[in-house]
DRENDO-365188 format. One record per residue (C-alpha): residue in one letter; x, y, z. Coordinates in steps of 0.02 Angstrom, whole numbers, plus 50000, padded with zeros to 5 digits. Layout:
REM residues N
('a',(X,Y,Z)) ...
END
This chain:
REM residues 174
('p',(50000,50000,50000)) ('s',(50056,50178,49970)) ('t',(50108,50291,50112)) ('p',(49979,50424,50158)) ('l',(50024,50600,50103)) ('p',(50053,50676,50275)) ('v',(50173,50536,50322)) ('q',(50270,50557,50160)) ('l',(50279,50743,50192)) ('w',(50332,50718,50373)) ('v',(50473,50603,50319)) ('l',(50531,50724,50186)) ('l',(50527,50870,50307)) ('g',(50618,50765,50437)) ('i',(50765,50726,50322)) ('n',(50762,50880,50208)) ('a',(50745,51008,50347)) ('a',(50812,50909,50497)) ('l',(50645,50928,50586)) ('g',(50586,50838,50740)) ('q',(50407,50797,50784)) ('s',(50392,50952,50894)) ('d',(50438,51059,50745)) ('l',(50296,50982,50644)) ('d',(50176,51022,50787)) ('d',(50225,51206,50781)) ('m',(50234,51235,50592)) ('t',(50110,51358,50519)) ('r',(50072,51424,50345)) ('h',(50174,51581,50374)) ('h',(50332,51476,50402)) ('v',(50324,51423,50219)) ('r',(50408,51555,50112)) ('g',(50401,51496,49932)) ('d',(50524,51352,49913)) ('r',(50595,51369,50089)) ('l',(50548,51363,50273)) ('e',(50588,51501,50395)) ('f',(50545,51471,50576)) ('p',(50622,51460,50748)) ('r',(50676,51292,50815)) ('v',(50564,51244,50960)) ('k',(50708,51195,51075)) ('s',(50828,51340,51046)) ('g',(50721,51479,50973)) ('v',(50855,51502,50839)) ('t',(50775,51549,50673)) ('r',(50821,51429,50536)) ('t',(50808,51446,50349)) ('v',(50787,51286,50251)) ('p',(50782,51272,50062)) ('l',(50660,51134,50014)) ('w',(50694,50993,49894)) ('p',(50577,50989,49742)) ('e',(50492,50833,49814)) ('t',(50463,50915,49983)) ('d',(50403,51077,49905)) ('r',(50282,50986,49789)) ('l',(50202,50886,49930)) ('l',(50196,51037,50046)) ('v',(50108,51142,49914)) ('a',(49983,51001,49883)) ('w',(49955,50980,50071)) ('m',(49924,51166,50098)) ('a',(49807,51175,49947)) ('a',(49702,51035,50021)) ('m',(49692,51119,50192)) ('p',(49551,51237,50238)) ('a',(49611,51414,50205)) ('t',(49561,51463,50381)) ('r',(49679,51337,50463)) ('d',(49851,51408,50503)) ('k',(49933,51254,50582)) ('l',(50003,51140,50448)) ('f',(49981,50978,50544)) ('t',(49851,50929,50673)) ('s',(49777,50771,50739)) ('i',(49619,50701,50660)) ('k',(49520,50797,50792)) ('g',(49610,50959,50748)) ('g',(49720,50964,50902)) ('p',(49907,50944,50924)) ('l',(49996,50791,50854)) ('l',(50036,50732,51030)) ('g',(49905,50598,51049)) ('e',(49833,50495,51189)) ('h',(49950,50434,51326)) ('n',(50081,50561,51264)) ('r',(50107,50457,51108)) ('h',(50155,50570,50965)) ('v',(50058,50537,50804)) ('v',(50213,50568,50696)) ('t',(50321,50448,50797)) ('k',(50189,50313,50787)) ('a',(50165,50335,50599)) ('f',(50353,50334,50568)) ('r',(50375,50175,50670)) ('e',(50236,50089,50571)) ('l',(50319,50146,50408)) ('c',(50486,50071,50464)) ('i',(50402,49906,50508)) ('h',(50310,49904,50341)) ('a',(50476,49936,50251)) ('k',(50555,49794,50351)) ('i',(50689,49905,50427)) ('q',(50737,49926,50609)) ('p',(50604,50038,50687)) ('r',(50679,50204,50740)) ('g',(50607,50362,50812)) ('f',(50561,50504,50695)) ('y',(50702,50607,50771)) ('s',(50826,50486,50690)) ('l',(50796,50583,50528)) ('r',(50867,50740,50611)) ('r',(51017,50640,50674)) ('t',(51043,50569,50500)) ('f',(51041,50745,50426)) ('r',(51174,50801,50550)) ('t',(51281,50647,50519)) ('m',(51274,50671,50331)) ('t',(51321,50855,50345)) ('d',(51465,50824,50464)) ('m',(51588,50811,50319)) ('l',(51538,50979,50247)) ('p',(51656,51126,50278)) ('d',(51516,51255,50300)) ('r',(51469,51227,50483)) ('h',(51381,51394,50493)) ('a',(51261,51348,50352)) ('v',(51228,51177,50430)) ('d',(51192,51258,50599)) ('l',(51073,51384,50520)) ('v',(50973,51245,50436)) ('m',(50967,51144,50597)) ('g',(50929,51290,50713)) ('h',(51086,51264,50817)) ('e',(51165,51403,50918)) ('p',(51332,51461,50847)) ('d',(51468,51381,50952)) ('d',(51605,51509,50925)) ('q',(51615,51696,50949)) ('g',(51658,51734,50767)) ('r',(51496,51662,50701)) ('r',(51395,51781,50809)) ('y',(51453,51922,50697)) ('v',(51393,51844,50535)) ('q',(51235,51938,50487)) ('s',(51177,51830,50343)) ('v',(51217,51671,50249)) ('d',(51193,51666,50062)) ('h',(51048,51554,50006)) ('s',(51166,51455,49893)) ('r',(51263,51396,50047)) ('l',(51102,51334,50129)) ('r',(51048,51252,49966)) ('a',(51217,51163,49956)) ('v',(51189,51088,50130)) ('v',(51015,51018,50094)) ('d',(51064,50962,49919)) ('h',(51210,50865,49991)) ('v',(51090,50767,50103)) ('r',(50972,50741,49956)) ('s',(51114,50668,49853)) ('q',(51148,50544,49993)) ('v',(50969,50484,50020)) ('m',(50896,50486,49845)) ('p',(50969,50388,49701)) ('i',(51004,50493,49547)) ('g',(50849,50517,49442)) ('r',(50729,50448,49573)) ('s',(50611,50539,49686)) ('f',(50552,50482,49857)) ('a',(50381,50558,49839)) ('g',(50349,50542,49654)) 
END
């Protein structure tokens, strides 16, 4: 069976944008800025800018088009509330675990996508761009003085991860 659209989108956002399930809970329409996301990380409050892969952008546009125009939150439970379900069981975590089991791979938490993103970007020389995508605090004094990072540097970070997780010419969501 095919994977439901919100789960596909969650997985793409998890690996493309290094998002955790709490980030998905807090995302709103105004965080989507064309082909990128701009929003503060829940844990640190650091604003991150994330260029979206074509696959992620396409599914996100389709998802938002199907949503009622009056709804600002991008993702809610079936009842319209937060994704944190009964017994503090997060809907995204549960869906991701079921997807892993269906794919016959070791079940992992949804947050493993964020860890995978960080691992794959560890070899890149542009730590500042990686930190900006992930919403990490700069860890040295010099980075505090950088006022902006060119979009092409951020694109290079996310495209590097895409090249690692998607075979050439194939699309996860298409």
